C-alpha positions in Angstrom: 28.9 128.3 7.0 25.3 129.1 6.0 22.8 128.8 8.8 19.5 126.9 8.4 17.7 130.3 8.6 19.9 131.8 6.0 19.5 128.8 3.7 15.7 128.9 3.9 15.6 132.7 3.4 17.9 132.5 0.4 16.0 129.6 -1.2 12.4 130.7 -1.3 10.2 129.6 -4.1 10.5 132.0 -7.0 6.9 133.0 -6.8 7.0 133.3 -3.0 10.0 135.6 -3.4 8.2 137.7 -6.0 5.2 138.1 -3.8 7.3 138.9 -0.7 9.1 141.7 -2.6 5.8 143.1 -3.8 4.4 143.0 -0.3 7.4 144.9 1.1 7.5 147.6 -1.6 5.1 150.0 0.1 7.1 151.9 2.7 5.5 155.3 2.7 3.6 156.5 5.9 -0.1 155.8 5.8 -3.1 156.0 8.1 -6.5 154.2 8.2 -10.0 155.6 7.7 -13.1 153.7 8.5 -15.9 153.8 6.0 -19.3 152.2 5.7 -18.5 150.5 2.5 -14.9 149.3 3.1 -11.8 150.1 5.2 -9.2 152.2 3.4 -5.8 153.7 4.1 -4.5 157.1 3.0 -1.2 156.5 1.2 0.5 159.4 -0.7 -2.8 161.3 -0.7 -4.8 158.4 -2.2 -7.3 156.1 -0.5 -6.3 152.5 -0.9 -8.6 149.7 0.4 -7.2 147.4 3.1 -6.5 144.0 1.5 -6.9 140.7 3.2 -5.1 137.6 2.2 -5.3 134.0 3.3 -1.9 132.2 3.8 -1.6 128.5 4.4 -0.2 125.1 3.4 -2.4 122.1 2.8 -2.1 118.5 1.7 -3.3 117.2 -1.6 -6.8 117.0 -0.3 -6.8 120.6 1.0 -6.4 119.3 4.5 -4.8 121.9 6.8 -4.6 120.3 10.2 -5.0 117.3 12.4 -5.8 117.4 16.2 -5.4 121.2 16.1 -1.8 120.9 14.8 0.0 121.2 11.5 0.6 117.9 9.8 4.0 118.6 8.1 7.3 120.2 9.1 8.1 122.5 6.2 11.1 124.7 7.1 11.2 126.5 3.8 7.5 127.3 3.7 7.7 128.4 7.4 10.4 130.8 6.5 8.2 132.2 3.7 5.4 132.6 6.2 7.5 134.4 8.7 9.0 136.8 6.2 5.7 137.5 4.5 3.7 138.2 7.7 6.5 139.9 9.7 5.5 143.5 10.5 2.0 142.9 9.2 -1.4 142.1 10.8 -2.5 138.4 11.3 -6.0 137.2 12.1 -6.6 133.9 13.7 -9.1 131.9 15.7 -8.8 130.8 19.3 -7.6 127.3 18.5 -4.9 128.6 16.2 -3.7 130.9 19.0 -3.6 127.9 21.4 -1.6 125.8 18.9 1.2 128.4 18.9 4.2 127.8 21.2 3.1 128.4 24.7 -0.2 129.8 23.3 1.5 133.1 22.8 0.9 135.5 19.8 3.4 135.7 17.0 6.2 138.2 17.5 6.7 141.3 15.3 3.1 141.2 14.1 -0.2 142.7 15.2 -2.2 139.7 16.3 -6.0 139.7 16.2 -7.9 136.7 17.6 -11.5 136.2 16.4 -13.2 134.6 19.4 -16.3 135.1 21.5 -14.9 133.4 24.6 -11.6 135.1 25.1 -11.4 137.9 27.6 -10.4 141.4 26.4 -7.9 142.2 29.1 -5.5 144.1 26.8 -2.6 142.4 28.5 -2.1 139.2 26.4 -0.2 140.7 23.5 -3.2 140.3 21.1 -6.4 142.0 20.2 -9.7 140.1 20.7 -12.6 140.6 18.2 -15.8 138.8 19.3 -17.4 138.8 15.9 -17.1 139.9 12.3 -18.4 143.4 13.0 -15.9 143.9 15.8 -13.1 142.6 13.6 -14.0 145.2 11.0 -13.9 147.9 13.6 -10.5 146.7 14.9 -9.1 146.6 11.4 -10.2 150.2 10.8 -7.8 151.2 13.6 -4.8 149.1 12.7 -1.9 150.9 11.0 -1.3 148.3 8.4 -2.9 147.8 4.9 -1.9 144.1 4.8 -4.0 141.6 6.7 -3.2 137.9 6.7 -5.7 135.2 7.8 -3.7 132.3 9.2 -6.3 129.9 10.5 -8.0 127.8 11.6 -10.6 126.2 9.4 -13.6 128.2 10.8 -11.8 131.5 10.6 -10.7 130.7 7.0 -14.3 129.8 6.1 -15.7 133.0 7.6 -13.1 135.4 6.1 -12.3 133.8 2.8 -15.0 135.8 0.9 -13.3 139.0 2.1 -9.8 137.9 0.9 -8.6 139.1 -2.4 -5.8 136.5 -2.6 -4.9 133.1 -1.2 -1.2 132.1 -0.9 -1.3 128.3 -0.8 1.6 125.9 -0.5 0.4 122.4 -1.4 2.1 119.3 -0.1 2.1 116.2 -2.3 1.0 113.9 0.5 -2.1 112.9 2.5 -1.9 114.1 6.0 -5.1 112.4 7.2 -6.5 115.8 8.1 -9.5 116.4 10.2 -9.7 120.2 9.2 -9.9 121.4 5.7 -9.6 124.6 3.6 -12.0 125.2 0.8 -11.0 123.6 -2.6 -10.4 126.8 -4.6 -9.9 124.8 -7.8 -13.7 124.0 -7.6 -14.8 127.4 -6.5 -15.9 129.5 -9.5 -15.2 132.7 -7.5 -11.5 132.0 -7.4 -8.9 131.5 -10.1 -5.4 130.2 -10.1 -3.1 133.0 -11.3 0.4 131.6 -10.5 1.8 128.2 -10.0 5.4 127.4 -9.0 7.5 124.3 -9.8 7.6 121.3 -7.5 10.5 121.2 -5.1 11.6 119.6 -1.9 11.0 121.0 1.5 12.3 118.8 4.2 11.1 115.3 3.3 8.1 116.5 1.3 7.5 117.7 -2.2 5.6 121.0 -2.3 4.4 123.4 -4.9 3.4 127.1 -4.4 0.1 128.5 -5.8 -1.4 132.0 -5.8 -5.2 132.3 -6.2 -7.2 135.4 -6.8 -10.7 136.1 -5.7 -12.7 137.5 -8.7 -15.2 139.4 -6.5 -14.0 139.8 -2.9 -16.5 141.3 -0.5 -15.7 144.7 1.0 -14.6 144.8 4.6 
């Protein structure tokens, strides 16, 4: 009998599966170098810029949360999130950290929390960056070229200009959100490059989108 986990892993959105395979295609050893213009990695003798992406799901009004919690239970989309970010670096704000089970960082990922109020005790399983400049310094020392911004609203707002892509799952519903992501369809700096078909995820209909930032800022 197929387990729920197997079912969701075997039934990803076609575009999600394509992006996931691309993300996992780089397996060669690499190391990071910090520069004044941007952060890069050395891969096969070539310098490659560290790329930051936003990943999220939202309602039809670009709402992403209510009362510091997600509004929808989307098993298939959650499976995609886990598989895409596993082994990678995730950046989040303090409230997003607190919203995770028991307020603990995500397993099998390098967790960076952007917060000016958390203590840097080095024992919590995550790295604290107090501001954007500290975040850039931290990223220059992380052995991973893939950085995913996972929330919340303020962290998305701060780091979106530095993201080269946004992986967005839109839910055809109104979640009565009190926190919102920027409407990329109205932002001239962003363009929709891929759109998946509508499909069911739990009790909701969702559609997957990939947006590209035409001129991302350098980290």
